[in-house]
N, C-alpha and C positions, 0 to 999 in steps of 0.2 A: 125468656129463655136464658139470658145472660145472668139474671138473678138466681135462677135455679141452678146453673152451673157453678156459680159462686158458693151457693149454700152447700152444694155437694162436695166442693173442694174443701170447705171448712169441716164438713162431717168426716171426710177422709183424713184430714190433718188431725183432728181431734182424736179419731181412733188410733192413728199411728203413734201420736204422743202417749196415749195410754198403753198401747201394745209394747212400745219399745222402751217405756220408762223415761220419757221426757217430762211429762206433767200428769199429776193425779189430782182429782178433787180432794180438798182438804176433809179430814174426818169422814172419809167415805163410808166406813163401816157403820157409822151412826147416821147415815143419810146425808152427809155433807153439810156444809155451811156456805151460804151464798156469798160470793165475792172473795173467796179464799182459795188458794191453790198451793199444792206442794210440788216441788221439782224433784223428780226421781233421779237415778244415777246419771243418766245421760243429760237431763235437763240441768242438774246441778253443775256438771262440767261445762256445758254450753254457757250458762250464766257466768261462771267463773272466768272462762276465756274471754267473754265479751267485756267484763269489767276490767280484766287485766289489760286488754287492748286499749280501752278508754283511759285507764290510769297511765299507761305508757305514753300515749298521745298527749295527755294533759299535763303530766308532771315529769316523768323520767326523761323525756326528750326535749324538755324546755328548762330554761334557767329562771323563768319569771313566774312559775306556778309552784306552790307548795301544797301539801295535803293537810287534811284534818279528819278526825274521826270523833264525832261528838255524840252525846247521849241522846236517847230517843225522848226521854222525859226531861224537860227543862223547866225553869221558873215560869209560872203562868203569865207573869208580866210581859215576857217576851211576845206572847201571842196577843196581848192587848196592844203592845207597841206596833206590831206588824199589821194589826187590823183584823186578824183571824177571829177573835172573840166576837167582835161586833158585826163583821160583814161576811164571814166565810160560811155562807149558807146557800142552799139551792131552794127555789120555790117548789113545794111539794103538793101534790093532789092525791086525795084518796078516792077510790071508787067504792060507793056503798054497796054496789051490786055484787062485784067479784071480790071485794075486800083488798084489791091490789093497791099499791102505792107507787106513784109515778112522778117523775120530774115534770113540772109544768111546762118547761121549754122543749120537752121531748115528746109530748103526747102525739104529735103528728108522725113520729118515726118509731113508736113502740107498739108492737102487736098487742092486741087485746088478748088476755089470757083465756077468755072463753071462746072468742072467735078470732083466731090468729089471721084470718084473711083480712080483717079490718084493723086499722090503727086505733089506739085508745081514743083519739080525737073524734073518730067516726062512730064508735059504739054508742049504744043507747043507755049504758050504765049511768046512774046518778053520781055525780062527782062533787066533791067539796071544793070550796074556794081555795086558791093557792095560798100556802102559808110557809113561812121560812123554816128551814130545817138545817140546823147547824151540823157541819160535816166532821167536826172533831170528836174523837173519842175521849170521854172523860175517864179519869181514874183518880185514886186517893193515894196521897203520899203520907205515910205515918200511920199510927195505930188507930186514930180517931177519925171516923167518917163525918166530916163536916165541910161546910162551904170553904172554910179557911184552908183546908188541906186538898182541895180540888186541884188537880193538874191534868194535863192533856198529853196524849200520844202525838208526837209531832206530825202535822199534815204535810210538811216539807222539810228538806234538810238545809235549806238556804239560811234560815234565821240563826242557826248556830254559828254559821260562818260570820255573820254580821256581829253577833254578840261577842265572838272571840277575835274580832278583827285586830284590836290593838295589841292583844297578847301575841298573835301570830306575827304582826308587823315588827314588834320589838324583839322577838326571839329568833326570827328567820333571816335577818340581815337583808330583808327585801326593802325596796322602795317603790313608791308608785311611778309607773304602772306595774302592777304585778297581780297575781290571782291566787285564790285559795280554792282548792277542789275537794269534794267529798262525795263518797258513795255510801248510801245507807238506806235503811228502811223508813217508810213513811206510811201513814194511816189515814184514810178518809172514809167516813161512814156513808158511802155512796147510797143514794136513794135506790137506784136501779143499777147494780152491777150487770154488765152485759158484754157480749162479743168475746166469749171465752175469757182469756186473761187480760184483754185490752183494758177494761175498766174494772178494777178490783178494789177491795177495801184495804188490803195490805199489799204493798208493792215497794220496789226499790227505785231510788233516784240516783242519777249521776249528775252533780251540779258543780258548776264553776262560777264563782263571783270574781270577775276581773275588774280591779279598781283602777280608775284612770283620773287624770287631772281634769278639772273643769276647763271648758274651752277658754274661759277668761285667763286662767293660769298659763295655758299653752301659748296664748296669744301674747301675754306679757313677756314670756321667756323667748319665744322664737319669732315674734313679729307678725306671725300669721298662723292660721289653723288650716292644716291640709284637709281637703274634703274630697269625697269620691268624684271622679271625673266620668265614670261610667260603671257598668256591671262587671262582675268577675272579681277574681282575687286581687286585692291591692298590693300584694307582695310583702316583703319583710316589714315588720313594724318600724316606724320612724318616730323620732322624738316629738315632731310637730303634729302628730295625728290628733284630731279631735274625736268626739264621741261617734260621728258618723263613720269615720274610717275604721275605728275599732269595731264598730257594730258590723259593718260589712266584712271586715276581716274575719270575725268569728263565725259569721254565717257561712263563709266559704270554707273555713277550716273544718267546720262540723260536717259539711257536705263531702269534703275529702275524706274525712274519717269514715263516713258511711260507705263510700266507694271502696276503701281499703279493706272492709270486712265483707264485701260481697253484695252491697246494695248499689246498683248502678244509679247514676243521676237520673236516668229515664224512669226509674221507679218512684222518684221523689218529686214533690212539688213544693215551691216556696209560696207561702201565703203571707203577704204583707198586710198586717192588720190595718184597717182604716182608722182614721183619727177618732171616729165615734166608738170604735171597739176597744181602743187602748185603755188601760188603767190610767187613772188621773195623773199618776206620777211618771208614766212611761213616755218617752220620746219616740220610740219605735219598737216594734216587735215583729219578728218573722217566725211563723210556724213552719217547721220542716215536716212535711206530711208524706205518708206512704200510702200507696194504693192497695189497701187490703181488700180481700174478697167481699167484705161487708161494707165497703166504701172507703173513700180517702179520709184518713184520719191523722191526727198530730202525733208525731214521734218526739218532737223536741221544740221548745220555743227559745228563741235567742232574743232577749229584751234589753233595751237601753233604759235602765231604771232610774236615771239621774242620781241624785244624792238622797233619795227618799228614805232608804232603809237605814243607813247609818244615822241620818238626822232623827228619825223616829226613836231609835234606841238611845241617842244622846238626850232627847227630851224626856223619855220615860225613866231612864236610869240615872240621870243627872251626871253621867260620866262623859268627858269630851271624846268625840270621835274625829276630831280634826288631826291633820298631820302637818308637820313642819316641812316645807320644801325650800332647801337652801338655794337652789337655783332660781326660784321665784323671788325669794328675798333679795338676792343679789341683782336680779334683773329689774326689779320695780323702780328703784331710784333713777335708773338710767332712762326711764320712759318720760316723754314730754308730759307736763302737767295735764294737758287736755286729754292725752291718752289715758293717763291714770284715772281721771275723772270718768271717762267713758266706760272703762272696764269695771270700775267700782260700781257705777250706776247699773250697769247690766247685771253684775253679780247680786246687787242689792235687790233688784226687781225679781230676779229668780228666787232668792231666799224669801222675799216678802210674799210671793205667790205661794210658796210651800207652806209658810207659817199660817197664812190666811185660810188655806184649804184645810189645814189641820184644826181650825177652830180657835186660834189665838185671837184675843181682842185686838182691835186695830192698833191702838197705841203701843201695846206690848209687841205685836208683830213688827211694827215699824222700827221699834227700838232694837230688837234682836237682829233684824235684818241689817240695820245700819252697822251694828257691832260686827256682824259677819263680814261685811264689806271692808270695814277697817282692818280686820284680821287678815283679809286677803292681801292687803298692802304690806303686811308684815311677814308674809310667807306662809299663812295658815289657810287651810280649806278643808272642807269635808269631801272626800273623794266621791266621784260618781262611779257607777258600776255598769258593766255589760254582763249579762247573766245567760249563758247557755245551760238549759235544764232539760235533761233527757230522762225517759223512763226505761229502766232496764227490762222490765217485763214486756212492755210494748215493743222494744227493739227486738228482743228474743222472738216474740211472736211474728214480727215482720220478717226476720231472717228465715223462720221456719216456713212462713207462707211463700216467700220468694224461692226457697230451696226445693220445695216439694215439686216432684216431677214424676211422670209415668212414661215409660217407653217400652219398646219391644226387645226382648233378649232371649236367646235360645236356652232352653232347659237342658238337662242332662241327656235327653233323647234327641236334642237338636231341634226341637219344635219351638217355634216362638211363642212366648207368653208375656204377659204384662209384668214389668218390673217397676216397683216403687223405689225411688231413690231420692235422698235429700242431698242436693248439690250445694252443701254448705261450704263456705270458703275454708280452706285448710287452717287459717289462723284461728277460727272459732269452732271448728269441728270438735265435738266432745272427745272422740278417740281419733288419734292421728294415724295409727297404723294397727292392723290386726295381724297376728301371726298364726299360721296354721301348719301343723304337720299333715301331709297328705292322708296318712292313715294313723290312727291312734293306737293300733295294735302292733306297730313296728317300733320297738324301743329306740332304735337309732334315729329315726325321724323325730320322735318326741324329744329325745335328749337334745338334738341339734336345734329344734324349734324353741325349746326353752332357753337355750343358750342365746339365741337371737333376741328373744323377748328381754332377757336380762341385760343384753348389750344396749338395747334401745331405751329401756325403761327410765334410766337416769335423765334422759333428754326429752322425752315426750310420753304422752299417755298411750299405752300399749294395751291391747286386748288379746288374750290368748284363747283360742277356741279349737277343740279337736272333736266336737260332737256333730255327727251327721255327715252327709255327703258334702263335698267341697262346694258344689253349686249352691246348696242351701246356706252354707256359711257365708258365701259371697252375698247372697240376697239379704241376710240378716245385717251385714255390715253396710250395705247400700241404704237400707232403711234407717240405719243409725247415722248415716252421713259420713262414715269413715273414708277418708280420701284414698288410702292405699291398703292392700292386703298383701302380705308376704307368705308364700307357700314353700315349705321345705319338702322336697320330693326326692325321688331316687337319683336324679341327676346330681342333687346336692351331695349325696353320699358317694358319688363317683361310680355308681353301679352301672352306668351307661357310657362310660368313657371318662378319661381323666380331664378332657377339656372343659367339662361343666362342673367339675368337683368344686365344692365350696361356693357354689352360686345358688341363688334363689330366684323364684319367679315373683315379680312385683306387679300386681294388677291395679290399674287405675280405675277408680270408681266411675268417672264420667264417661271415658271412652271404652272401658272394659278391655283395653289393650294390655298385653302382658309383656314385661321387659325382664330380660335375664341380667341380674346384677350380682357382682361378687360380693360375698359377705364382708369382705375387708372394706369395700366402698360403700356398704349400704347406709350407714349412718350419715355420711356426707351427702349421699344421693337424696335421701329423704329430707334432710334439713334444708337443702337448697330449694326443694319444692313445697315445703311447708311454711316458708317465710311469707 
């Protein structure tokens, strides 16, 4: 029963998104193309508001994060260094009976195309053995189609940040700890795109790479490394934080962001990946998950990625990714010899482990690791990184799912009927306010309504509508998620007495209550409630 209700909810939401211009299937007039979606007028505004809020939180309101906007196509060696060329693949299974293609790890949760009542793992179709399927889209750079000119559409935005790390560091006047943020398109040739826009082949990411000192450097400078004493937000960043504190800090910061745009903590779950689930370079990773109608799924991952990424690009490019830390250089000589040896040995072991895992010969790995440990004593290290990585499209879908609601409201005859409403937070609502003249055939009402539209338009997204009965106009804006509707009526013109002249009716989307507000106070009244 619950599964049927969830499916019905998704069907209603998909229909609403099409009807009101949030999301359309890409290339629909040609039958569509699986895994690609276009955002209509309201959807484009929703995504824009969402990205602007993320950018404000991540860069504008902080002194320790700067931005980047990198290209979608980059040098193919970047993807060799990151491991995407060799390992970025899903095991794929083909069904010889229905000609379907499925991810091998999702057979138990993917309905059979011929018998949807059964999962693919339960059907009788003859299936091939799993084989790897690389998820990156290939393209050609230059006029000649050859292997030498093969490039890839980026499967993530993060690698550009690592590749440009030194340029940003040197030009932004930042120093570790600091972050680089980016919003941009990414592409993955998913075997089985599904769950509406949740798993698509073209999508947008909002990623932060926050670079921090290795714990050995923190300990050398401050004598100890602060570590979490319990759950919850650890407070303002402190100089003696190690990677665990920074990781917990960013998990809590991201949840605060979700709460600020209308996703309560009760709708979210933190999934701490088990040691066997972590990537080989990761020390910890928390998935922030949302309870979608089709199941609890990941919105964002916050990973402690050690120094793997910068180290890989240093190895593959031959360019140093180390930073010089004046505080570390000054603190090191003041340490007792035994302490210096302990910290160097720990750093050596970490670097040796990385180099060995990457396939370096034992002798070379030991030599390089020892050199890195000696550089630490001189104030040099490769920064570690905490990576909060979120999907714009997944988050937009989560907001729509959470906002969708149905209640009972009186129609023009006073009879109760079902009202569909998107209870989007005002910060991310596509349209902030709709302005209506009560009647479109009264020039004085229309003129005043247009004046109010122009008054508000420089400050917020305003929609003007004079078509149809006022009740139907309210319903259209409810479905669009518009928080407030302003109606210019005969009281506004002073035709029913001077006491209400130059006032308008402001109707609240969620409560449907109407408030009389003076036009002179309207902008400030709305801005206070839209923050």
